[in-house]
N, C-alpha and C positions, 0 to 999 in steps of 0.2 A: 449372757455374759455363762452362763456353763459351759458350753462349750466353746467358748474362747479359753477359761483357765484349763480345762480340759490338753487342747490344741496346744497349748504353752509350757505346761507341764509335759507333754509328749516327745518334745521340741527339747527341754531340756534334760531327759531319758536320752536322746539320741547319744547327747555328749559327757553320760555320766561318766561308760566304757573309761573316757578320758584321765579320769579322777580317781581310777579305782587303786589299790593297791597294789603292786610290783606283785607277780608271782616268782617261784622259784627259778621257773625258768628266764625271765627278767630280769632276775639279781645276781644269777651265776651264769649266766650266757652259756659259754666253753665249758666249763667244770661240769654243769648241769648236762650240757650235750654228753658228755665223758660219759659221769657216772651212768646215767639209763641208758643211754648205746652201748655202754660196755657190760649193761648188765649185772652190774655191780650187787645189788641184790634183789633176790628172789620176784619179789613186791616190787612193781615204782613205784608205789604211793610211796615207801618208805622214806627215800630222801624227801620229797617234796616234803613229809610230814617233821622232820627233822630240826631242830633249832641251833643255828648259829653261838659257835662258842664266844665268837668277838664279831667284828665289823665285820658283814656280808663284802665291802668294798675292799677292806683287806684282807682278808681271804680268796678273793678272785685273785687279787695280787700277786700273792705267794702263788697260787695255783700259777698263774699265768709267768712268773718268774723260776718254776723247780719242776712245769710240767710233769708230773711224775702220771704213771701208766702201772695196770698189775695190781701189784699187791700193793707197788709205794700208795699207788689211787686210793685203793681202802686204807690203809693207816694214815695218809693228808685226809679224808674223809671220819675215819673213826678221833683224832684228836682234833679235828674242829668243827663237829657238830657233836649234839645229842640226840644219837638212835632213839626214836618209837618204840617202846615194845611191841613183841609182837603179836598181842592180841589188847583192847583197851580192857575187857573186865579176865578177872580172874575165870578161870574154866565152868562153864555151868554145869557139867558133867553130876549128877547125882548117881550115885551107884547103889541109893538103898533107894530109888525110885521111889523119893516121895511123892504122895497122889498131884497132880499136873498144875492143878490148879490153887496149888502151895506152894509148887516150886515155880510156876508162874511170878505170883505174889513174893517171893522171894529175889527174882529175878529185877527186880526194880530198883534196890537199893545198891547193884552191881554195876546197875546202866547208869543212873543219876550222875550228873556229873555237877561240880556249884559253878558258880558266876564265873567270866573267863575275863582276865585280862590279860593277855596274850608276852612272852617274852619279847624282847627286841629282835626282828630279824625273823620271827615263828609266820609261818604261814597261816597261823589260827585268826578268826576274824572274832574279836572280843565280844562277851556279851553278858547283860545285865543279872542276868537271875538262872536258876540252877534248872536242867535242863538233862536229855536222854539222849542219848545214842543206842542207834542200833546191836553193836558190837563190835566182835572181831576185829580186822583192819579197820573198820568204821569208825572211828575216834572222836569224830567230830556230830553235831547235829546235822540232819537233813530234813530235808522240806515237807515231801511228798508222804517218806516212813513216819512221821510225826506225827499226822493225823492217823493212821491206823495205831499208833503208837496206843495214841490218848482215848481212843476208841477200849482198848485194855486199864489204863490209867483208872477212866472215868469209873470202870466198875469195881476195881480196887481199891475205891476213894482216896483217891490221890485226886482230887481237886485243887490241892494246894498247887502241887507242879503241873498240872493240866495250864492254870494263871498264869504259872512263872513261864512255861512256855510261849504261851500269847504271848509274853509282853518283850521273851528274846523277839518273833518274828517281827512287833511293830516294832521294835529297835533297828531291826535289820532293815524291814521297808525305808523308816524315817533315814536310815544313811545314808542307801547306797539304794533308791527306788524301786527295790525286788526285793523278794527273798532269793535268796541263793539256793543252786545245789544244794549246796552242803558250805557250813560255816569254814574255809579258804577262801585264800587270797587266789587262788586256781580257779575254783570253784564262780567266780563271779561273775563271769561272762557268760552266764546262762543261767534259768528258773530250774523248775519241773513243773509235771503240773496243781495248775494253781488251787490246792482244797484247803486255801486258809478262812476261806468262808466258810467252809464245814466241822472247822476247827473250833469259829467264833459259836458256832450252831448248838456246840457241846455245853456251851454254858451259858446259854438264854440271852435274852435282852438285859440289859443296863440302864443307867442312871444317864438322862440325856448327852451330860457332856461326855461320857463316853462314849455312847452309841455315836457322834460327833467324833471320835479320837477314829472309831474303828469304820466311819465310812469314807473318812481320809486315806486313812489304809489302805482300804478295799479299792476305791476310786484310783490313786498312784500304783497300785498293782494294775489294776484297770488298761492303766496312761503305758502301765511298762510294755504292756502286751499287744498293744494296738502303736505305742509310738511310728512302726512304718506306716502310719496310713499315709505321715505327710511327706511320704518321699516317694511314692507310689509311680511308677514308669512305666514307658512300652513296655517293660518284662512282664509288667502286670503284679510285682511281690518286692517288699522293699521290706528288710526284718524279716518279723516274726507276721505281715500280713501280707496277703495274696486276695488282688482283690480276681474274683469269677466271673465267668463269660458273659453272668448279664449285670456286672458291674456293682453286685454285694462284694462286703469282705469278711471273710474269712481267719482263721487262723495257721501256721504253720510251727514247726520247732524249731528252731534256731540257737546261733552261738555270735557271742560280740565277737570270737576271735577264726581265726581261718589258721591254724597252727598245732601242732601234734598238742596233744593232753598232756598238759604236765605229768599225771598219772597216771601217762598210759602211753606213754612216749616215743619208746622204742619200738611198742605192737602197732603207733598209729604209723610212726614210719616205717614200717614194715609193709602195713596195707595198704596206703598210699604209694608207695615202690611199685608192689603187684599188681596197681589198680589199670593203670597204662593210661589213666587220666591225670588234670590239672590237678597239683597234690593239694591244693589250696581248695579246692571242692570236697576232694574225700575228704580233707582231716576240717572242713565244717560239714558236713553230714557227720561224723564219727561224732561229732560236738552236740550235734543236734540232737541224736538219738540219743546220749548220755541226758540232756534236757528233756526228753520222753519221761526219763526211766526207761524204759524198755530198751537197755543196751545191752544185747541186742537182738533184732528182730527181723524173720524176712518178713515182715511190715514195713521196714524201709531198702530192699534188697530188690533189684531189679531180678536177679538171678539167688532165687533162696542159698544153693549151696556158699556162694562167695560174698563175703564181707566187704569182699574190693567193691563189689558192685553195688553199694552202699549209696543211696538217694535221697535220704530224708528230707531235705529243703526242698524237695520236689511233690513230696505229699501233704494233702490235707487231714489231719487225724480226724477222726469222730471222737476220741477218748476229749481232744484239749477244747474243743467247739462247745462240747458239751459244756465243757469245766466253764468257761468262760462264758455261755449264758447263765449257766446256773451264777455265776459272779457278777452278772447285769443284773439278774431280777435278784438277788442278797443286794443290794447296791438301791434298787428301787424300793423296796421292801422297808428297808431301816429309815430309808429317804421319807417313806411313808410315815413313821413314827416321829420323825425329826419334823414331821409338816412341812417339809424343804418339796414346794410342789414342780419348782424346776428342776430340779435333780431325778424325781420320779419319772417328769416326763423323758428327761434325755436318755433313761436307762433303761425305762419300758424301751421306746422306739428303738435304741440296738438289739434288745435282748429281741425285737417283732419280727425286728430285718436280722441277723443269724440265723433265729430258726426256719424262717421263711427258707434260707439258703442250706442249711444243713438239712433239711427235708428235700428239699428238691436235688441235692447234690451229692448228699453221702445214702442216704435210701437206695436199696435194690431191691424193687417190689417183688420182680417176677422170684427170687433170691429170698426174700424174708428178711433181710439182714440189713443193720447199717456197716459201713464199711468206710474206707480212707479214701481220698479223693487222689488222683494221680493228672501231676500237670503234664505231664509228658502224652497221656495217651488220652486229656479228657473226661475219663472215665473212672470209677470206683476198680479198686485194685482187685485181684482175684486170691487174695487170703482172705479166709474167716478168722475170724478173732475173738477174743473176750471182751474187745475193745467194743464190740456194734449191743452189749449190754451197758454203752455209756448213758443213753439217752434214755433208761428206763431210768438207770440210778436217780439222773438229774430230773426227773416225770417231764421230760420235752415229749417224749414218745405221743404220737396217740393210741388210745388205745387197741387197736387194729393191728400198728405195727407190734404191740409191744408181743400182743398174742402169734406173731408171726417169729418171732425175737422168742419168746420160748421154746417154739416147736421147732425150730432151728436147734437151739438152746440143747434138748432135752434129743435131739436127734443126734450131734455133732459133736459137742465140747464140752458133755459130760462126758468122766473119768471114772475109774472105778474107785479113784480118791481125791476125786471133785473137781472141779475145775481146768478142763485144757489151755493153754492160755493162748496156742494155733493148731491147726492140725496137719503143721509141716514137722518133720526131723532134721533142723538140718546142723546138729551143733550148736546152736546158738542159746544160752541160756532164755533166754523168751521165745520160746519155742516147743513141743510137744519134745518130750512129755513131762518137761516142768510144767507145772501148775505153781503161782503168787498168791499169799493172803491177799494184795489187796484187792487181787481181781477176783477172789473167792466173797470177801465183803462183799463189793459193785454187785458182782449177779444175785447173790441172796439179795440185797437189799431192791436189788430194780425189779425185779420179778417180783416177791411181795408185794412190792409200792401198787403193780397190777390187777392183783389179785392170782397170781400162778404162788400161791404158796406153795402148796402139795414139792413143786420142782425149787422151790428154794427151802426149803427144810430137807429135800434129798441131798442137795449138795452140801451143806451147811453140813449134814451127817455122814458124807461122805469124807468130808477135808478134816472136823474133828475124829476120825476112827483113823486116819494117815497120819495125823501128829499126834496122838495117844499112841499108835503104834512105835514110830521109829522114836517117841520118845522111852518109849516101854525094851527098844532097841537098843539104844544110845545113852539115852540120860541123858541127851539133848533137843531146845527147839531150835530149829533151824533155819534157814534166811526161807528155803525152796524146797517142794520137795518134787519128787516121780510121782504123777500121780496117776501113771498106766500100772504102775507094778507094787505103789505104796511106797515106798523108799525115798530116800535120800535125793535132793536133786542133782545136777549135774550141769555140765558146757559153763561158756563163761568166760572170763580175762584171770577170774583168781579163784581160788579153791573154793569150796563148800564155806559159808561163815555158819557159827552157833553166835546166839544170844538170846533169841531175835528179836529185837522191837517190835516190829510188825507183825511178826508171827503169833509173838505174845499176846499182844494186841487184838488180832481178830479172832483166833482162839478163844480169848477170855467172853472177848464180846458175842460169839457166837452162842457158847454154852450156855451166855447167859440169855442169849432170847430162844433158844432150843437145850432148855436144862436137862429133860430127858434123854437127849442122844449122847449125853458124858456117862461114859462106863465109870468111874467113880467118883 
């Protein structure tokens, strides 16, 4: 019975995309293309976050009738839309340089938002409870960012806000069958790395009724990722599911659309045009990389120096499959609490099969690392990245594998200012020289879990020092950092953002874990 319910739910999820609210590209068609391809605004996210002042269909009819261009087009847009502010929060710069921990605590009210009922025509998705945004151009709640933000909220006693964000995420799963990349209509066709189960772990066990609701949400999220299992064909892949050579099932990143991203429309059109490949495939791979959170990285590129070579959907990633294994284990564990024997058997079996497949296909014994499997070559890619630490973070690796990964991390991935993302300099933001807050936490916790406490502490100290130095220099906490030179980070499709949710959260949690590493 349990398996039948899951299969039915998976089939329904495959159809859910048809019921998603329209995106700005859907609503405005030629007007949208004119604005985005004409680069009317420096940031492609500006127009898609704008709110129409009247019915979208009426605006579109007037546009078709008048066909404005150039300055007239900008005037038309400004007359018909309420444009968003350039940033979501007042500048967090602190000229007096109050102590770092006080500054982080002072940032939470700036990043907090009340429950949201979107105005008509807005791309925003409604949320029933208060939540925290990352900051800068990111005006909405984001999925995987929020787990790392919550780490700091817990340390600063913001438990009620963590609870309300969990309520928001449960609401999203109930309405849409998954947690989207972010709470915008144009993000609904994809998710992000599934950290919801780790968010729930921050608040501990609850009464049986609450636990049943949580288990149902986790099962529905799992069904979203596994929905493609019902449509696998000779190609060996469907949606987010991949059949491995031995018949086992693993997962990949995907997006339900194969069009340019609304928020990066002009950039995606240019990348696809330069690729010499079918444009729909390039669009899908760009979108899938956005689902990964690593947008963009050499992990997804056939040619590390060319974004046009992106092939995300051809990669079976180690981080995603580690998190899905953790999700399966978490569902089984919670079902033990509920005395649901059928559920325990179902998800424990899934976790056992996934672990065997990960250890068979995503482990490179000769190099002592975990990596991403390339469906084209039938082997793990040569890209060494901090994603190798995910099996340690979720407690999937064997002790011997963890020892080997720790040695590789110390030798290759530890930089002066923290943990490197990859070893390659490509100009993409998820490559060297950048280091990112979530990867520092994954690395520190994973290494510590397997007894490599000295290395974990060393990485934490390097990262805390980098954040402190940049704070002294700029008065800001930033989205990412150059861990080679201990400077603000660079690269990517948009300017460096400050605020910043997951930097605040991870840095605050690391200082709580290693208080003696904090200088002030």
